[in-house]
Structure formats: structure tokens, C-alpha cells
PADOMAR-100329 format. One record per atom (N, C-alpha, C): residue in one letter; atom name; z, x, y. Coordinates in steps of 0.02 Angstrom, whole numbers. Layout:
BEGIN
+------+------+--------+--------+--------+
: pado : sefi :      w :      u :      v :
+------+------+--------+--------+--------+
:    a :   CA :      Z :      X :      Y :
...
+------+------+--------+--------+--------+
//
This chain:
BEGIN
+------+------+--------+--------+--------+
: pado : sefi :      w :      u :      v :
+------+------+--------+--------+--------+
:    m :    N :  -1391 :    -95 :    500 :
:    m :   CA :  -1358 :   -153 :    528 :
:    m :    C :  -1398 :   -176 :    589 :
:    p :    N :  -1444 :   -223 :    581 :
:    p :   CA :  -1485 :   -245 :    637 :
:    p :    C :  -1444 :   -275 :    693 :
:    a :    N :  -1465 :   -259 :    755 :
:    a :   CA :  -1428 :   -282 :    814 :
:    a :    C :  -1429 :   -357 :    821 :
:    d :    N :  -1481 :   -391 :    794 :
:    d :   CA :  -1485 :   -463 :    803 :
:    d :    C :  -1431 :   -501 :    764 :
:    n :    N :  -1396 :   -467 :    719 :
:    n :   CA :  -1342 :   -498 :    682 :
:    n :    C :  -1274 :   -488 :    716 :
:    i :    N :  -1274 :   -452 :    772 :
:    i :   CA :  -1212 :   -434 :    807 :
:    i :    C :  -1201 :   -481 :    865 :
:    s :    N :  -1138 :   -504 :    872 :
:    s :   CA :  -1120 :   -545 :    930 :
:    s :    C :  -1049 :   -528 :    951 :
:    f :    N :  -1030 :   -549 :   1010 :
:    f :   CA :   -964 :   -535 :   1038 :
:    f :    C :   -935 :   -600 :   1066 :
:    r :    N :   -869 :   -605 :   1062 :
:    r :   CA :   -835 :   -663 :   1092 :
:    r :    C :   -763 :   -644 :   1106 :
:    p :    N :   -731 :   -682 :   1151 :
:    p :   CA :   -659 :   -670 :   1162 :
:    p :    C :   -621 :   -682 :   1097 :
:    a :    N :   -571 :   -641 :   1084 :
:    a :   CA :   -529 :   -652 :   1025 :
:    a :    C :   -490 :   -716 :   1033 :
:    c :    N :   -476 :   -749 :    977 :
:    c :   CA :   -436 :   -810 :    978 :
:    c :    C :   -376 :   -799 :    930 :
:    p :    N :   -324 :   -840 :    935 :
:    p :   CA :   -264 :   -829 :    894 :
:    p :    C :   -279 :   -823 :    819 :
:    e :    N :   -330 :   -858 :    796 :
:    e :   CA :   -347 :   -855 :    724 :
:    e :    C :   -373 :   -787 :    704 :
:    d :    N :   -391 :   -744 :    752 :
:    d :   CA :   -416 :   -676 :    737 :
:    d :    C :   -360 :   -626 :    724 :
:    a :    N :   -298 :   -644 :    737 :
:    a :   CA :   -243 :   -595 :    736 :
:    a :    C :   -238 :   -558 :    669 :
:    e :    N :   -240 :   -593 :    614 :
:    e :   CA :   -234 :   -559 :    549 :
:    e :    C :   -294 :   -514 :    536 :
:    t :    N :   -353 :   -537 :    554 :
:    t :   CA :   -414 :   -497 :    545 :
:    t :    C :   -411 :   -434 :    587 :
:    v :    N :   -390 :   -440 :    649 :
:    v :   CA :   -384 :   -382 :    694 :
:    v :    C :   -332 :   -332 :    666 :
:    f :    N :   -277 :   -358 :    641 :
:    f :   CA :   -226 :   -317 :    608 :
:    f :    C :   -258 :   -279 :    549 :
:    d :    N :   -295 :   -315 :    507 :
:    d :   CA :   -327 :   -284 :    448 :
:    d :    C :   -380 :   -233 :    468 :
:    i :    N :   -418 :   -246 :    521 :
:    i :   CA :   -469 :   -199 :    544 :
:    i :    C :   -435 :   -135 :    569 :
:    t :    N :   -380 :   -142 :    605 :
:    t :   CA :   -344 :    -83 :    630 :
:    t :    C :   -322 :    -40 :    571 :
:    k :    N :   -291 :    -71 :    521 :
:    k :   CA :   -267 :    -34 :    462 :
:    k :    C :   -325 :      0 :    426 :
:    a :    N :   -379 :    -37 :    415 :
:    a :   CA :   -437 :    -10 :    379 :
:    a :    C :   -470 :     47 :    417 :
:    s :    N :   -475 :     39 :    483 :
:    s :   CA :   -505 :     91 :    525 :
:    s :    C :   -463 :    155 :    523 :
:    i :    N :   -399 :    148 :    530 :
:    i :   CA :   -354 :    206 :    528 :
:    i :    C :   -360 :    241 :    460 :
:    a :    N :   -355 :    203 :    406 :
:    a :   CA :   -358 :    232 :    339 :
:    a :    C :   -425 :    263 :    324 :
:    g :    N :   -480 :    232 :    348 :
:    g :   CA :   -546 :    256 :    330 :
:    g :    C :   -576 :    307 :    375 :
:    l :    N :   -554 :    309 :    439 :
:    l :   CA :   -587 :    354 :    487 :
:    l :    C :   -543 :    411 :    511 :
:    s :    N :   -478 :    410 :    496 :
:    s :   CA :   -433 :    462 :    522 :
:    s :    C :   -415 :    515 :    470 :
:    r :    N :   -439 :    508 :    409 :
:    r :   CA :   -425 :    558 :    357 :
:    r :    C :   -451 :    626 :    380 :
:    g :    N :   -414 :    678 :    364 :
:    g :   CA :   -434 :    745 :    383 :
:    g :    C :   -409 :    765 :    451 :
:    c :    N :   -391 :    717 :    493 :
:    c :   CA :   -364 :    732 :    559 :
:    c :    C :   -289 :    720 :    562 :
:    y :    N :   -265 :    679 :    518 :
:    y :   CA :   -194 :    661 :    516 :
:    y :    C :   -170 :    666 :    444 :
:    s :    N :   -105 :    677 :    435 :
:    s :   CA :    -77 :    682 :    368 :
:    s :    C :    -76 :    614 :    334 :
:    p :    N :    -75 :    614 :    267 :
:    p :   CA :    -69 :    549 :    232 :
:    p :    C :     -7 :    510 :    254 :
:    a :    N :     48 :    544 :    268 :
:    a :   CA :    109 :    510 :    290 :
:    a :    C :     99 :    478 :    359 :
:    q :    N :     65 :    513 :    404 :
:    q :   CA :     51 :    484 :    470 :
:    q :    C :      8 :    422 :    463 :
:    i :    N :    -44 :    426 :    422 :
:    i :   CA :    -89 :    369 :    413 :
:    i :    C :    -51 :    311 :    381 :
:    e :    N :    -10 :    326 :    331 :
:    e :   CA :     28 :    274 :    296 :
:    e :    C :     75 :    237 :    343 :
:    n :    N :    106 :    273 :    390 :
:    n :   CA :    157 :    244 :    433 :
:    n :    C :    132 :    227 :    503 :
:    w :    N :     67 :    235 :    515 :
:    w :   CA :     37 :    227 :    582 :
:    w :    C :     54 :    160 :    613 :
:    m :    N :     51 :    108 :    574 :
:    m :   CA :     61 :     41 :    601 :
:    m :    C :    134 :     25 :    616 :
:    g :    N :    180 :     68 :    595 :
:    g :   CA :    251 :     57 :    608 :
:    g :    C :    272 :    -13 :    585 :
:    e :    N :    305 :    -49 :    628 :
:    e :   CA :    329 :   -116 :    612 :
:    e :    C :    280 :   -171 :    633 :
:    r :    N :    220 :   -151 :    649 :
:    r :   CA :    170 :   -199 :    673 :
:    r :    C :    153 :   -251 :    620 :
:    t :    N :    142 :   -313 :    643 :
:    t :   CA :    120 :   -368 :    600 :
:    t :    C :     63 :   -404 :    635 :
:    p :    N :     31 :   -451 :    602 :
:    p :   CA :    -21 :   -490 :    638 :
:    p :    C :      6 :   -524 :    701 :
:    l :    N :     71 :   -541 :    703 :
:    l :   CA :    100 :   -572 :    762 :
:    l :    C :     93 :   -527 :    824 :
:    f :    N :     98 :   -461 :    815 :
:    f :   CA :     88 :   -414 :    869 :
:    f :    C :     19 :   -424 :    900 :
:    y :    N :    -32 :   -434 :    859 :
:    y :   CA :   -100 :   -444 :    884 :
:    y :    C :   -109 :   -513 :    913 :
:    e :    N :    -75 :   -562 :    885 :
:    e :   CA :    -78 :   -630 :    914 :
:    e :    C :    -53 :   -629 :    986 :
:    e :    N :      1 :   -590 :    998 :
:    e :   CA :     28 :   -585 :   1066 :
:    e :    C :    -21 :   -548 :   1112 :
:    l :    N :    -55 :   -497 :   1086 :
:    l :   CA :   -106 :   -462 :   1126 :
:    l :    C :   -163 :   -509 :   1143 :
:    i :    N :   -186 :   -546 :   1093 :
:    i :   CA :   -242 :   -593 :   1102 :
:    i :    C :   -224 :   -644 :   1156 :
:    a :    N :   -161 :   -666 :   1156 :
:    a :   CA :   -140 :   -717 :   1204 :
:    a :    C :   -147 :   -694 :   1277 :
:    r :    N :   -149 :   -629 :   1287 :
:    r :   CA :   -158 :   -602 :   1355 :
:    r :    C :   -229 :   -612 :   1381 :
:    g :    N :   -275 :   -628 :   1335 :
:    g :   CA :   -343 :   -645 :   1355 :
:    g :    C :   -389 :   -588 :   1372 :
:    r :    N :   -373 :   -527 :   1348 :
:    r :   CA :   -415 :   -470 :   1365 :
:    r :    C :   -451 :   -440 :   1305 :
:    m :    N :   -441 :   -467 :   1246 :
:    m :   CA :   -471 :   -438 :   1186 :
:    m :    C :   -538 :   -471 :   1171 :
:    t :    N :   -586 :   -430 :   1151 :
:    t :   CA :   -652 :   -453 :   1130 :
:    t :    C :   -664 :   -430 :   1059 :
:    v :    N :   -691 :   -474 :   1018 :
:    v :   CA :   -707 :   -456 :    949 :
:    v :    C :   -783 :   -451 :    942 :
:    c :    N :   -804 :   -409 :    895 :
:    c :   CA :   -874 :   -401 :    877 :
:    c :    C :   -884 :   -431 :    808 :
:    l :    N :   -936 :   -472 :    802 :
:    l :   CA :   -951 :   -504 :    738 :
:    l :    C :  -1019 :   -482 :    713 :
:    r :    N :  -1024 :   -474 :    648 :
:    r :   CA :  -1088 :   -464 :    615 :
:    r :    C :  -1094 :   -521 :    565 :
:    n :    N :  -1146 :   -561 :    573 :
:    n :   CA :  -1155 :   -620 :    530 :
:    n :    C :  -1092 :   -663 :    530 :
:    d :    N :  -1063 :   -674 :    589 :
:    d :   CA :  -1004 :   -716 :    598 :
:    d :    C :   -940 :   -689 :    567 :
:    v :    N :   -939 :   -626 :    548 :
:    v :   CA :   -879 :   -594 :    520 :
:    v :    C :   -856 :   -541 :    570 :
:    v :    N :   -792 :   -542 :    589 :
:    v :   CA :   -766 :   -494 :    637 :
:    v :    C :   -765 :   -425 :    604 :
:    i :    N :   -796 :   -376 :    638 :
:    i :   CA :   -799 :   -308 :    612 :
:    i :    C :   -769 :   -256 :    659 :
:    g :    N :   -747 :   -278 :    719 :
:    g :   CA :   -717 :   -232 :    766 :
:    g :    C :   -690 :   -269 :    826 :
:    f :    N :   -653 :   -232 :    868 :
:    f :   CA :   -626 :   -264 :    928 :
:    f :    C :   -609 :   -210 :    980 :
:    v :    N :   -603 :   -233 :   1041 :
:    v :   CA :   -581 :   -191 :   1096 :
:    v :    C :   -532 :   -231 :   1139 :
:    d :    N :   -482 :   -196 :   1165 :
:    d :   CA :   -433 :   -226 :   1209 :
:    d :    C :   -425 :   -179 :   1269 :
:    a :    N :   -419 :   -207 :   1328 :
:    a :   CA :   -413 :   -166 :   1389 :
:    a :    C :   -369 :   -202 :   1439 :
:    e :    N :   -344 :   -162 :   1486 :
:    e :   CA :   -306 :   -188 :   1543 :
:    e :    C :   -332 :   -149 :   1603 :
:    p :    N :   -315 :   -170 :   1663 :
:    p :   CA :   -341 :   -134 :   1722 :
:    p :    C :   -326 :    -59 :   1718 :
:    g :    N :   -380 :    -19 :   1718 :
:    g :   CA :   -374 :     53 :   1717 :
:    g :    C :   -370 :     86 :   1649 :
:    e :    N :   -367 :     47 :   1595 :
:    e :   CA :   -360 :     78 :   1529 :
:    e :    C :   -392 :     36 :   1474 :
:    v :    N :   -429 :     70 :   1430 :
:    v :   CA :   -451 :     41 :   1367 :
:    v :    C :   -395 :     56 :   1318 :
:    t :    N :   -359 :      5 :   1296 :
:    t :   CA :   -298 :     16 :   1257 :
:    t :    C :   -309 :     19 :   1182 :
:    r :    N :   -360 :    -16 :   1157 :
:    r :   CA :   -374 :    -16 :   1085 :
:    r :    C :   -448 :    -27 :   1073 :
:    l :    N :   -476 :     11 :   1026 :
:    l :   CA :   -544 :      0 :   1003 :
:    l :    C :   -546 :     21 :    930 :
:    f :    N :   -559 :    -26 :    886 :
:    f :   CA :   -562 :    -12 :    815 :
:    f :    C :   -621 :    -48 :    784 :
:    v :    N :   -655 :    -15 :    738 :
:    v :   CA :   -708 :    -46 :    698 :
:    v :    C :   -695 :    -31 :    625 :
:    l :    N :   -720 :    -75 :    582 :
:    l :   CA :   -715 :    -62 :    511 :
:    l :    C :   -754 :      2 :    495 :
:    p :    N :   -730 :     42 :    447 :
:    p :   CA :   -765 :    104 :    431 :
:    p :    C :   -840 :     93 :    415 :
:    g :    N :   -857 :     39 :    382 :
:    g :   CA :   -927 :     25 :    365 :
:    g :    C :   -970 :      8 :    425 :
:    a :    N :   -939 :     -7 :    482 :
:    a :   CA :   -976 :    -24 :    543 :
:    a :    C :   -982 :     37 :    589 :
:    a :    N :   -946 :     91 :    573 :
:    a :   CA :   -948 :    151 :    615 :
:    a :    C :  -1017 :    184 :    611 :
:    g :    N :  -1040 :    209 :    667 :
:    g :   CA :  -1103 :    246 :    668 :
:    g :    C :  -1165 :    203 :    680 :
:    f :    N :  -1156 :    139 :    694 :
:    f :   CA :  -1213 :     94 :    706 :
:    f :    C :  -1217 :     68 :    777 :
:    g :    N :  -1177 :     96 :    822 :
:    g :   CA :  -1178 :     75 :    892 :
:    g :    C :  -1130 :     20 :    911 :
:    v :    N :  -1094 :     -7 :    862 :
:    v :   CA :  -1046 :    -60 :    875 :
:    v :    C :   -990 :    -35 :    921 :
:    g :    N :   -964 :     25 :    906 :
:    g :   CA :   -911 :     53 :    947 :
:    g :    C :   -932 :     62 :   1019 :
:    k :    N :   -993 :     87 :   1030 :
:    k :   CA :  -1017 :     97 :   1098 :
:    k :    C :  -1022 :     31 :   1135 :
:    r :    N :  -1048 :    -20 :   1101 :
:    r :   CA :  -1054 :    -85 :   1133 :
:    r :    C :   -985 :   -114 :   1149 :
:    l :    N :   -937 :   -105 :   1104 :
:    l :   CA :   -868 :   -126 :   1118 :
:    l :    C :   -839 :    -86 :   1175 :
:    l :    N :   -853 :    -21 :   1178 :
:    l :   CA :   -827 :     20 :   1232 :
:    l :    C :   -857 :     -1 :   1299 :
:    d :    N :   -921 :    -19 :   1300 :
:    d :   CA :   -951 :    -46 :   1361 :
:    d :    C :   -911 :   -105 :   1387 :
:    i :    N :   -894 :   -150 :   1341 :
:    i :   CA :   -855 :   -210 :   1359 :
:    i :    C :   -785 :   -190 :   1383 :
:    g :    N :   -753 :   -144 :   1346 :
:    g :   CA :   -686 :   -123 :   1364 :
:    g :    C :   -683 :    -89 :   1432 :
:    v :    N :   -732 :    -46 :   1447 :
:    v :   CA :   -734 :    -12 :   1511 :
:    v :    C :   -745 :    -63 :   1568 :
:    a :    N :   -790 :   -110 :   1557 :
:    a :   CA :   -802 :   -162 :   1607 :
:    a :    C :   -738 :   -202 :   1619 :
:    q :    N :   -703 :   -218 :   1566 :
:    q :   CA :   -639 :   -255 :   1571 :
:    q :    C :   -587 :   -213 :   1609 :
:    a :    N :   -584 :   -148 :   1593 :
:    a :   CA :   -535 :   -104 :   1625 :
:    a :    C :   -549 :    -95 :   1699 :
:    r :    N :   -612 :   -103 :   1719 :
:    r :   CA :   -631 :    -96 :   1790 :
:    r :    C :   -612 :   -157 :   1832 :
:    l :    N :   -600 :   -214 :   1799 :
:    l :   CA :   -582 :   -275 :   1836 :
:    l :    C :   -516 :   -263 :   1872 :
:    g :    N :   -517 :   -269 :   1938 :
:    g :   CA :   -456 :   -260 :   1977 :
:    g :    C :   -432 :   -188 :   1980 :
:    h :    N :   -476 :   -140 :   1964 :
:    h :   CA :   -456 :    -69 :   1963 :
:    h :    C :   -514 :    -27 :   1989 :
:    s :    N :   -500 :     19 :   2035 :
:    s :   CA :   -554 :     59 :   2064 :
:    s :    C :   -550 :    132 :   2045 :
:    g :    N :   -498 :    154 :   2011 :
:    g :   CA :   -491 :    225 :   1993 :
:    g :    C :   -522 :    241 :   1926 :
:    p :    N :   -504 :    299 :   1899 :
:    p :   CA :   -531 :    318 :   1833 :
:    p :    C :   -507 :    271 :   1778 :
:    i :    N :   -546 :    266 :   1726 :
:    i :   CA :   -528 :    227 :   1667 :
:    i :    C :   -499 :    276 :   1616 :
:    r :    N :   -440 :    261 :   1592 :
:    r :   CA :   -405 :    305 :   1545 :
:    r :    C :   -404 :    274 :   1475 :
:    l :    N :   -393 :    318 :   1427 :
:    l :   CA :   -381 :    296 :   1358 :
:    l :    C :   -346 :    351 :   1320 :
:    e :    N :   -318 :    332 :   1264 :
:    e :   CA :   -288 :    380 :   1217 :
:    e :    C :   -332 :    381 :   1156 :
:    a :    N :   -366 :    438 :   1144 :
:    a :   CA :   -411 :    444 :   1087 :
:    a :    C :   -375 :    476 :   1028 :
:    t :    N :   -388 :    451 :    969 :
:    t :   CA :   -366 :    487 :    910 :
:    t :    C :   -408 :    551 :    905 :
:    i :    N :   -382 :    600 :    868 :
:    i :   CA :   -418 :    663 :    861 :
:    i :    C :   -488 :    651 :    834 :
:    n :    N :   -494 :    608 :    784 :
:    n :   CA :   -560 :    595 :    754 :
:    n :    C :   -607 :    558 :    800 :
:    a :    N :   -580 :    521 :    850 :
:    a :   CA :   -623 :    482 :    895 :
:    a :    C :   -641 :    519 :    959 :
:    e :    N :   -611 :    577 :    971 :
:    e :   CA :   -625 :    613 :   1034 :
:    e :    C :   -700 :    626 :   1043 :
:    p :    N :   -738 :    649 :    993 :
:    p :   CA :   -810 :    660 :   1004 :
:    p :    C :   -847 :    597 :   1025 :
:    f :    N :   -829 :    540 :    997 :
:    f :   CA :   -861 :    476 :   1015 :
:    f :    C :   -851 :    462 :   1090 :
:    y :    N :   -789 :    469 :   1114 :
:    y :   CA :   -775 :    455 :   1184 :
:    y :    C :   -807 :    508 :   1230 :
:    r :    N :   -809 :    570 :   1207 :
:    r :   CA :   -841 :    623 :   1246 :
:    r :    C :   -915 :    608 :   1256 :
:    r :    N :   -949 :    586 :   1203 :
:    r :   CA :  -1021 :    568 :   1208 :
:    r :    C :  -1031 :    511 :   1259 :
:    y :    N :   -982 :    468 :   1265 :
:    y :   CA :   -987 :    411 :   1312 :
:    y :    C :   -978 :    435 :   1384 :
:    g :    N :   -946 :    493 :   1393 :
:    g :   CA :   -935 :    519 :   1461 :
:    g :    C :   -862 :    531 :   1478 :
:    f :    N :   -816 :    512 :   1434 :
:    f :   CA :   -746 :    525 :   1446 :
:    f :    C :   -733 :    600 :   1441 :
:    r :    N :   -685 :    624 :   1479 :
:    r :   CA :   -666 :    695 :   1474 :
:    r :    C :   -592 :    700 :   1458 :
:    r :    N :   -575 :    753 :   1424 :
:    r :   CA :   -506 :    766 :   1403 :
:    r :    C :   -464 :    784 :   1464 :
:    t :    N :   -405 :    753 :   1469 :
:    t :   CA :   -359 :    771 :   1523 :
:    t :    C :   -293 :    798 :   1496 :
:    g :    N :   -284 :    796 :   1431 :
:    g :   CA :   -222 :    822 :   1402 :
:    g :    C :   -212 :    797 :   1331 :
:    r :    N :   -156 :    816 :   1303 :
:    r :   CA :   -137 :    794 :   1236 :
:    r :    C :    -70 :    759 :   1240 :
:    g :    N :    -55 :    719 :   1191 :
:    g :   CA :     10 :    686 :   1191 :
:    g :    C :     21 :    650 :   1125 :
:    q :    N :     63 :    599 :   1127 :
:    q :   CA :     76 :    558 :   1068 :
:    q :    C :     60 :    486 :   1085 :
:    f :    N :     35 :    451 :   1035 :
:    f :   CA :     15 :    381 :   1041 :
:    f :    C :     70 :    341 :   1073 :
:    s :    N :     53 :    304 :   1126 :
:    s :   CA :    105 :    267 :   1164 :
:    s :    C :    103 :    192 :   1154 :
:    h :    N :     53 :    166 :   1119 :
:    h :   CA :     47 :     93 :   1111 :
:    h :    C :     71 :     69 :   1043 :
:    g :    N :    106 :    111 :   1007 :
:    g :   CA :    128 :     93 :    940 :
:    g :    C :    196 :     61 :    939 :
:    l :    N :    220 :     49 :    879 :
:    l :   CA :    286 :     18 :    869 :
:    l :    C :    327 :     59 :    820 :
:    g :    N :    322 :    124 :    823 :
:    g :   CA :    361 :    165 :    777 :
:    g :    C :    317 :    201 :    728 :
:    g :    N :    349 :    228 :    677 :
:    g :   CA :    312 :    270 :    629 :
:    g :    C :    314 :    342 :    652 :
:    e :    N :    282 :    386 :    613 :
:    e :   CA :    279 :    457 :    630 :
:    e :    C :    240 :    467 :    694 :
:    p :    N :    257 :    519 :    733 :
:    p :   CA :    217 :    532 :    794 :
:    p :    C :    143 :    544 :    776 :
:    i :    N :    100 :    516 :    817 :
:    i :   CA :     28 :    522 :    808 :
:    i :    C :      0 :    560 :    868 :
:    e :    N :    -27 :    619 :    856 :
:    e :   CA :    -56 :    658 :    910 :
:    e :    C :   -120 :    625 :    935 :
:    i :    N :   -126 :    621 :   1001 :
:    i :   CA :   -186 :    591 :   1031 :
:    i :    C :   -211 :    636 :   1088 :
:    i :    N :   -270 :    620 :   1111 :
:    i :   CA :   -302 :    655 :   1166 :
:    i :    C :   -305 :    607 :   1225 :
:    h :    N :   -276 :    626 :   1283 :
:    h :   CA :   -282 :    586 :   1343 :
:    h :    C :   -352 :    598 :   1373 :
:    m :    N :   -387 :    545 :   1389 :
:    m :   CA :   -455 :    553 :   1415 :
:    m :    C :   -465 :    504 :   1474 :
:    e :    N :   -513 :    521 :   1517 :
:    e :   CA :   -530 :    475 :   1571 :
:    e :    C :   -604 :    480 :   1587 :
:    l :    N :   -627 :    425 :   1616 :
:    l :   CA :   -698 :    418 :   1635 :
:    l :    C :   -702 :    413 :   1710 :
+------+------+--------+--------+--------+
//
């Protein structure tokens, strides 16, 4: 996946369904072996594309495009990278790191302390390579229901 085909832009309301689909595909394709099939099946809880439209409206989400097709996104708020998902086919090509760079920069705006995130078990090594360190374990706090999802609390 050549880097010259990759671009980034702020998410817009029309991206909501795509971001919803990327989240579902990423969970299904990258979390196997770390979570039960029931957890993966129910991960999204009652979430719909409207949930992402509301997040996008806050103006903090950035999408990554390859050849003008959205393949990943990151969302952050002061002090926390709240969401980072890429399509399974885009994993391992540096897209996640570039999105994380954007998310960390966004999380630093108006915040001077450590940057926190909740990593899925399968994503912990990715965040550790970036420099995040484990601070504890817990359950996913940004969801809307479904089975409990074990996560790793991390900070940079």
C-alpha cells in the first residue's frame, strides 16, 4: 500500500455509515482469538451510524483515505485517544501509526498531562510499540451495551 495513495481529512457527516462499517469490520477481523465469538458479535451493542454522526459533529474525528476510500479513522478528546480503527486489509501498513500520531496530537490540544486510551487485547502490542504503557485492566467504557469487553488501560 504505497504511502502516496494515503491522505487524511476531518470526518464529515457523510462518513458516519462508513466509520460504523469500519468499526464492525475491524472488530470482526482483528479481534478474533482475543475475544469470544459472542463478545465480537455483540460488541457494537445498540450502536448505529447515527452514533458516529454525533461523534463526527464534535469535530475531533479524522479519517484516513486510500485512493479516496476511507479505510480507517481516529477520534480523540483532550487527554484521551477514544477510538482508532482500520479495516483489516489496511492493518500492518503504517496507517494505524499515522492515525495514532494524529490522535495523540489532537488529545494534547488543551491538555498537558499523560495521554490515555483503552486498548483492546489484540491492539496492546501496537500501542506498546508506539510508547504507551499499561496502567491497568478494565472493561470498555465507550460502548453502548453488549457483553463486557476486557480492555487494557494505557498511557503515554
